[in-house]
C-alpha positions as YAML, in Angstrom:
chain: A
units: angstrom
residues:
- id: 1
  name: MET
  ca: [-15.65, 37.19, -22.23]
- id: 2
  name: ASN
  ca: [-12.99, 39.20, -20.47]
- id: 3
  name: PRO
  ca: [-10.28, 39.80, -23.12]
- id: 4
  name: ASN
  ca: [-7.61, 39.55, -20.41]
- id: 5
  name: LEU
  ca: [-8.44, 35.89, -19.77]
- id: 6
  name: GLN
  ca: [-6.83, 33.16, -21.88]
- id: 7
  name: PHE
  ca: [-9.07, 31.03, -24.09]
- id: 8
  name: ASP
  ca: [-7.41, 28.57, -26.47]
- id: 9
  name: PHE
  ca: [-9.25, 25.94, -28.51]
- id: 10
  name: LEU
  ca: [-6.57, 23.81, -30.17]
- id: 11
  name: VAL
  ca: [-7.43, 20.99, -32.56]
- id: 12
  name: ASP
  ca: [-4.83, 18.26, -33.18]
- id: 13
  name: LYS
  ca: [-6.13, 16.03, -35.96]
- id: 14
  name: GLY
  ca: [-3.03, 13.83, -35.76]
- id: 15
  name: ASN
  ca: [-3.92, 12.78, -32.20]
- id: 16
  name: ASN
  ca: [-7.73, 13.21, -32.44]
- id: 17
  name: THR
  ca: [-7.67, 15.75, -29.60]
- id: 18
  name: ILE
  ca: [-9.03, 19.14, -28.70]
- id: 19
  name: THR
  ca: [-7.20, 21.05, -25.99]
- id: 20
  name: VAL
  ca: [-9.17, 23.80, -24.30]
- id: 21
  name: LYS
  ca: [-7.22, 26.19, -22.07]
- id: 22
  name: ARG
  ca: [-9.35, 28.72, -20.22]
- id: 23
  name: GLU
  ca: [-8.60, 31.23, -17.47]
- id: 24
  name: PHE
  ca: [-11.21, 32.40, -14.97]
- id: 25
  name: ALA
  ca: [-11.29, 35.44, -12.67]
- id: 26
  name: ALA
  ca: [-12.02, 33.26, -9.65]
- id: 27
  name: PRO
  ca: [-10.16, 31.01, -7.21]
- id: 28
  name: ARG
  ca: [-9.41, 27.44, -8.24]
- id: 29
  name: GLN
  ca: [-11.63, 25.88, -5.52]
- id: 30
  name: LEU
  ca: [-14.67, 27.80, -6.76]
- id: 31
  name: VAL
  ca: [-14.00, 26.85, -10.39]
- id: 32
  name: TRP
  ca: [-13.55, 23.20, -9.32]
- id: 33
  name: ASP
  ca: [-16.88, 23.33, -7.49]
- id: 34
  name: CYS
  ca: [-18.59, 24.75, -10.57]
- id: 35
  name: TYR
  ca: [-17.29, 21.83, -12.66]
- id: 36
  name: THR
  ca: [-18.09, 19.11, -10.11]
- id: 37
  name: LYS
  ca: [-21.34, 20.01, -8.29]
- id: 38
  name: SER
  ca: [-24.70, 19.69, -10.02]
- id: 39
  name: GLU
  ca: [-26.18, 22.76, -8.33]
- id: 40
  name: TYR
  ca: [-23.55, 24.82, -10.17]
- id: 41
  name: LEU
  ca: [-23.37, 22.79, -13.40]
- id: 42
  name: ASP
  ca: [-27.11, 23.30, -13.87]
- id: 43
  name: ARG
  ca: [-26.48, 27.05, -13.89]
- id: 44
  name: TRP
  ca: [-23.85, 27.16, -16.65]
- id: 45
  name: PHE
  ca: [-23.19, 23.91, -18.57]
- id: 46
  name: ALA
  ca: [-25.08, 24.72, -21.79]
- id: 47
  name: PRO
  ca: [-24.76, 27.28, -24.55]
- id: 48
  name: LYS
  ca: [-27.41, 30.01, -24.38]
- id: 49
  name: PRO
  ca: [-30.38, 29.85, -24.85]
- id: 50
  name: PHE
  ca: [-30.19, 26.22, -23.63]
- id: 51
  name: THR
  ca: [-30.34, 25.34, -19.95]
- id: 52
  name: THR
  ca: [-29.02, 22.28, -18.12]
- id: 53
  name: LYS
  ca: [-30.81, 19.95, -15.76]
- id: 54
  name: THR
  ca: [-29.24, 17.13, -13.79]
- id: 55
  name: LYS
  ca: [-31.07, 13.84, -13.43]
- id: 56
  name: GLU
  ca: [-28.30, 12.07, -11.46]
- id: 57
  name: MET
  ca: [-24.93, 13.19, -10.11]
- id: 58
  name: ASP
  ca: [-22.44, 11.00, -8.26]
- id: 59
  name: PHE
  ca: [-19.08, 12.74, -8.44]
- id: 60
  name: ARG
  ca: [-16.70, 9.98, -7.39]
- id: 61
  name: GLU
  ca: [-14.46, 7.52, -9.19]
- id: 62
  name: GLY
  ca: [-16.87, 5.05, -10.81]
- id: 63
  name: GLY
  ca: [-19.76, 7.54, -10.52]
- id: 64
  name: HIS
  ca: [-21.46, 9.51, -13.26]
- id: 65
  name: TRP
  ca: [-23.40, 12.64, -14.15]
- id: 66
  name: LEU
  ca: [-26.57, 12.22, -16.22]
- id: 67
  name: TYR
  ca: [-27.83, 15.53, -17.54]
- id: 68
  name: ALA
  ca: [-29.88, 17.15, -20.27]
- id: 69
  name: MET
  ca: [-29.35, 20.31, -22.23]
- id: 70
  name: VAL
  ca: [-32.83, 21.74, -22.73]
- id: 71
  name: ASP
  ca: [-33.73, 24.08, -25.58]
- id: 72
  name: PRO
  ca: [-36.26, 26.92, -25.12]
- id: 73
  name: GLY
  ca: [-39.01, 24.72, -26.62]
- id: 74
  name: GLY
  ca: [-38.40, 22.02, -23.99]
- id: 75
  name: ALA
  ca: [-36.57, 19.48, -26.19]
- id: 76
  name: GLU
  ca: [-33.94, 17.58, -24.18]
- id: 77
  name: TYR
  ca: [-30.51, 16.48, -25.40]
- id: 78
  name: TRP
  ca: [-29.01, 14.00, -22.95]
- id: 79
  name: GLY
  ca: [-25.39, 13.45, -21.99]
- id: 80
  name: ARG
  ca: [-23.52, 11.18, -19.62]
- id: 81
  name: MET
  ca: [-20.15, 11.79, -17.97]
- id: 82
  name: ASP
  ca: [-18.56, 8.72, -16.34]
- id: 83
  name: TYR
  ca: [-15.87, 9.65, -13.80]
- id: 84
  name: LEU
  ca: [-12.74, 7.48, -14.02]
- id: 85
  name: LYS
  ca: [-10.19, 9.21, -11.77]
- id: 86
  name: ILE
  ca: [-10.48, 12.18, -9.43]
- id: 87
  name: ASP
  ca: [-7.71, 14.13, -7.68]
- id: 88
  name: PRO
  ca: [-9.71, 16.81, -5.78]
- id: 89
  name: ILE
  ca: [-9.25, 20.37, -7.00]
- id: 90
  name: ASP
  ca: [-6.40, 19.28, -9.31]
- id: 91
  name: ASN
  ca: [-7.75, 16.93, -11.97]
- id: 92
  name: TYR
  ca: [-10.45, 14.57, -13.10]
- id: 93
  name: LYS
  ca: [-10.61, 12.10, -15.95]
- id: 94
  name: ALA
  ca: [-13.93, 11.03, -17.43]
- id: 95
  name: LEU
  ca: [-15.72, 9.57, -20.43]
- id: 96
  name: ASP
  ca: [-18.36, 11.83, -21.97]
- id: 97
  name: GLY
  ca: [-21.04, 10.75, -24.40]
- id: 98
  name: PHE
  ca: [-24.49, 11.35, -25.80]
- id: 99
  name: CYS
  ca: [-27.25, 9.17, -24.39]
- id: 100
  name: ASP
  ca: [-30.98, 8.86, -23.73]
- id: 101
  name: ALA
  ca: [-32.81, 9.96, -20.58]
- id: 102
  name: SER
  ca: [-32.00, 6.61, -18.95]
- id: 103
  name: GLY
  ca: [-28.25, 7.02, -19.54]
- id: 104
  name: ASN
  ca: [-27.99, 4.48, -22.38]
- id: 105
  name: LEU
  ca: [-25.20, 5.70, -24.67]
- id: 106
  name: ASN
  ca: [-25.95, 6.53, -28.31]
- id: 107
  name: PRO
  ca: [-23.46, 4.43, -30.32]
- id: 108
  name: ASP
  ca: [-23.97, 6.63, -33.41]
- id: 109
  name: LEU
  ca: [-22.46, 9.71, -31.73]
- id: 110
  name: PRO
  ca: [-18.86, 10.18, -30.58]
- id: 111
  name: ARG
  ca: [-17.70, 9.45, -27.05]
- id: 112
  name: ALA
  ca: [-14.69, 11.30, -25.69]
- id: 113
  name: ASN
  ca: [-12.08, 10.96, -22.94]
- id: 114
  name: TRP
  ca: [-11.80, 14.12, -20.85]
- id: 115
  name: ASP
  ca: [-8.71, 15.00, -18.85]
- id: 116
  name: ALA
  ca: [-9.43, 18.25, -16.96]
- id: 117
  name: SER
  ca: [-6.67, 19.92, -14.92]
- id: 118
  name: PHE
  ca: [-7.23, 22.90, -12.61]
- id: 119
  name: HIS
  ca: [-4.44, 25.41, -11.91]
- id: 120
  name: ASP
  ca: [-4.06, 28.20, -9.37]
- id: 121
  name: LEU
  ca: [-2.87, 31.49, -10.90]
- id: 122
  name: GLY
  ca: [-3.07, 33.71, -7.83]
- id: 123
  name: GLU
  ca: [-6.12, 35.94, -8.32]
- id: 124
  name: LYS
  ca: [-7.19, 33.78, -11.26]
- id: 125
  name: SER
  ca: [-7.30, 30.11, -12.08]
- id: 126
  name: ALA
  ca: [-7.13, 28.07, -15.25]
- id: 127
  name: VAL
  ca: [-8.61, 24.86, -16.54]
- id: 128
  name: GLU
  ca: [-6.90, 22.82, -19.24]
- id: 129
  name: THR
  ca: [-9.09, 20.12, -20.72]
- id: 130
  name: ILE
  ca: [-7.73, 17.61, -23.20]
- id: 131
  name: VAL
  ca: [-10.58, 15.88, -25.02]
- id: 132
  name: THR
  ca: [-9.57, 12.76, -26.97]
- id: 133
  name: TYR
  ca: [-11.76, 11.05, -29.55]
- id: 134
  name: ASN
  ca: [-11.47, 7.50, -30.85]
- id: 135
  name: SER
  ca: [-11.01, 8.59, -34.46]
- id: 136
  name: LEU
  ca: [-10.47, 11.56, -36.73]
- id: 137
  name: SER
  ca: [-14.03, 11.16, -38.03]
- id: 138
  name: ASP
  ca: [-15.40, 11.44, -34.46]
- id: 139
  name: LEU
  ca: [-13.32, 14.58, -33.90]
- id: 140
  name: GLU
  ca: [-14.51, 16.11, -37.17]
- id: 141
  name: LYS
  ca: [-18.12, 15.20, -36.36]
- id: 142
  name: VAL
  ca: [-18.16, 17.15, -33.07]
- id: 143
  name: ILE
  ca: [-16.43, 20.10, -34.71]
- id: 144
  name: ALA
  ca: [-19.11, 20.09, -37.44]
- id: 145
  name: MET
  ca: [-21.78, 19.91, -34.71]
- id: 146
  name: GLY
  ca: [-20.53, 23.31, -33.46]
- id: 147
  name: LEU
  ca: [-18.47, 22.27, -30.44]
- id: 148
  name: GLN
  ca: [-16.21, 25.33, -30.50]
- id: 149
  name: GLN
  ca: [-19.06, 27.84, -30.73]
- id: 150
  name: GLY
  ca: [-21.14, 26.00, -28.11]
- id: 151
  name: LEU
  ca: [-18.22, 25.68, -25.73]
- id: 152
  name: THR
  ca: [-17.35, 29.37, -26.12]
- id: 153
  name: MET
  ca: [-20.91, 30.35, -25.11]
- id: 154
  name: THR
  ca: [-20.96, 27.80, -22.29]
- id: 155
  name: LEU
  ca: [-17.72, 29.08, -20.77]
- id: 156
  name: GLU
  ca: [-19.07, 32.64, -20.97]
- id: 157
  name: SER
  ca: [-22.01, 31.42, -18.87]
- id: 158
  name: LEU
  ca: [-19.49, 30.06, -16.37]
- id: 159
  name: ASP
  ca: [-17.79, 33.48, -16.29]
- id: 160
  name: ASP
  ca: [-21.16, 35.06, -15.43]
- id: 161
  name: LEU
  ca: [-21.82, 32.51, -12.66]
- id: 162
  name: LEU
  ca: [-18.34, 32.90, -11.18]
- id: 163
  name: GLN
  ca: [-18.78, 36.66, -11.11]
- id: 164
  name: GLN
  ca: [-22.03, 36.21, -9.14]
- id: 165
  name: LEU
  ca: [-20.50, 33.66, -6.74]
- id: 166
  name: ASN
  ca: [-17.19, 35.44, -6.24]
- id: 167
  name: LYS
  ca: [-18.59, 38.65, -4.77]
...
């Protein structure tokens, strides 16, 4: 990661939230596209050495993204993002959860509310994502599962993609 770009991972156990603030050396529209279009998400939305594959993507209010993170051995770990509110290139709100390949949510794993805001910083842009869990135990579970380390690697993959796209 470029040391000149902000990356904050702030845990608030009192409110069951994680706030991720991340700068990117790319324009806001391109960063928005990378977060909201499957052809880009499939190129960065997994920690290495995992890859991502989209089964379904309908980026609209009431739509969803059904995707798998695939390990090098071919095992698939499915997730579902349900889009609640979208303000193009500024913000989206969604529910994220673990599921099976058909999109049926796994009730034994935490589901989270995402509130992602995109900001123009001139030559750079920033994304602030507030992730809210239903309980402290859900928050602690995803932290124990390695969320911070996985997210750090995933956002580094986005840096690499943005560098390729922003030439």
